[in-house]
C-alpha positions in Angstrom: -93.8 -26.7 -62.7 -90.5 -28.4 -61.0 -88.9 -27.7 -57.8 -85.5 -27.7 -59.5 -86.5 -25.5 -61.5 -88.0 -23.0 -59.6 -84.9 -23.2 -57.2 -82.2 -22.5 -60.3 -84.7 -19.5 -61.1 -84.9 -17.8 -58.5 -81.6 -18.1 -57.4 -80.4 -17.1 -61.1 -83.1 -14.3 -60.9 -80.9 -13.5 -57.3 -77.6 -13.1 -58.8 -78.4 -11.9 -61.7 
C-alpha cells in the first residue's frame, strides 16, 4: 500500500 493512498483514504473516511 502507498502512504499517499493510505492518507487519502483516511481523510476520505474521516470526512465521510
